[in-house]
Structure formats: C-alpha cells, structure tokens
C-alpha positions as CSV (number, residue, x, y, z in Angstrom):
1,X,55.7,47.1,-5.4
2,X,55.8,44.3,-2.8
3,X,52.6,43.0,-1.4
4,X,53.5,43.9,2.2
5,X,54.3,47.5,1.1
6,X,51.0,47.8,-0.8
7,X,49.1,46.5,2.2
8,X,50.7,49.0,4.6
9,X,50.3,51.8,2.1
10,X,46.6,50.9,1.7
11,X,46.1,51.2,5.4
12,X,47.8,54.5,5.4
13,X,45.6,55.7,2.6
14,X,42.4,54.6,4.3
15,X,43.3,56.0,7.7
16,X,44.9,59.3,6.6
17,X,44.2,60.3,3.0
18,X,40.6,59.3,2.9
19,X,39.5,61.4,6.0
20,X,41.5,64.3,4.6
21,X,39.7,64.0,1.3
22,X,36.4,63.9,3.0
23,X,37.2,67.0,5.0
24,X,38.3,68.7,1.8
25,X,35.1,67.7,0.0
26,X,33.0,69.0,2.8
27,X,34.9,72.3,3.0
28,X,34.6,72.7,-0.8
29,X,30.8,72.2,-0.6
30,X,30.5,74.5,2.4
31,X,32.5,77.2,0.5
32,X,30.2,76.7,-2.5
33,X,27.1,77.2,-0.4
34,X,28.5,80.3,1.2
35,X,29.7,81.8,-2.1
36,X,27.1,80.9,-4.6
37,X,24.1,79.6,-2.6
38,X,22.8,76.1,-2.2
39,X,22.8,74.0,-5.4
40,X,19.9,71.7,-6.2
41,X,19.9,68.5,-4.2
42,X,20.4,66.2,-7.2
43,X,23.4,68.2,-8.4
44,X,24.9,68.2,-4.9
45,X,24.4,64.4,-4.7
46,X,26.2,64.1,-8.1
47,X,29.1,66.2,-6.9
48,X,29.5,64.1,-3.8
49,X,29.3,60.9,-5.9
50,X,32.0,62.2,-8.2
51,X,34.2,63.3,-5.3
52,X,33.7,59.9,-3.6
53,X,35.0,58.1,-6.7
54,X,37.7,60.4,-7.8
55,X,39.9,60.1,-4.7
56,X,40.5,56.4,-5.3
57,X,41.8,56.7,-8.9
58,X,45.4,57.6,-8.0
59,X,45.5,54.7,-5.5
60,X,43.9,51.9,-7.4
61,X,47.3,50.2,-8.0
62,X,47.9,50.2,-4.2
63,X,44.6,48.4,-3.5
64,X,44.9,45.9,-6.3
65,X,45.0,42.4,-4.8
66,X,45.4,43.5,-1.2
67,X,42.5,41.4,0.0
68,X,44.0,38.2,-1.4
69,X,46.7,36.0,0.0
70,X,50.3,37.1,-0.1
71,X,51.6,36.0,-3.5
72,X,55.2,36.4,-2.3
73,X,54.7,34.1,0.7
74,X,56.5,30.8,0.6
75,X,54.2,27.9,-0.2
76,X,53.7,25.4,2.6
77,X,53.3,21.9,1.1
78,X,51.6,20.5,4.2
79,X,48.9,23.2,4.4
80,X,45.6,22.5,2.9
C-alpha cells in the first residue's frame, strides 16, 4: 500500500472507525450493566483496557510508518 493511501486511510480510521468503536464499547458495557448488573470496578477497567487495544489490531499495518517522512517522495539533493 502506498504511503499516501495509508496516511489517508489512517485519518479515516481515526476520525470514523475509532469513534464508532468507542460508541460500541460504551453500548456494550451499558447493556452489560442493564442485563447482569454492574461488574466490579477492576474487571470493568480490564474490559475497557482490552477493548481499547483490540480495535487497533486490524489496522496496525495502516498506521505502520505513517508518522515518518514519505519513503516514496523523490529525494532532493539540495535539501539538508
């Protein structure tokens, strides 16, 4: 995947997918509270931690190297 495509896709993921994931995680936890009662605080924190890490796993290739300079850009010999 080209650098420019990965960069645009990473912005899309951060602006669209991540908020949708957060809303889904909150809805899941609210459903759990209504259906089974409130879980212990440490367990709830662990669930939020796991959900906070799991969403990125399918997108790790998209974010790989996005913060670095474009490797596909032509090299300017005069630039320092």
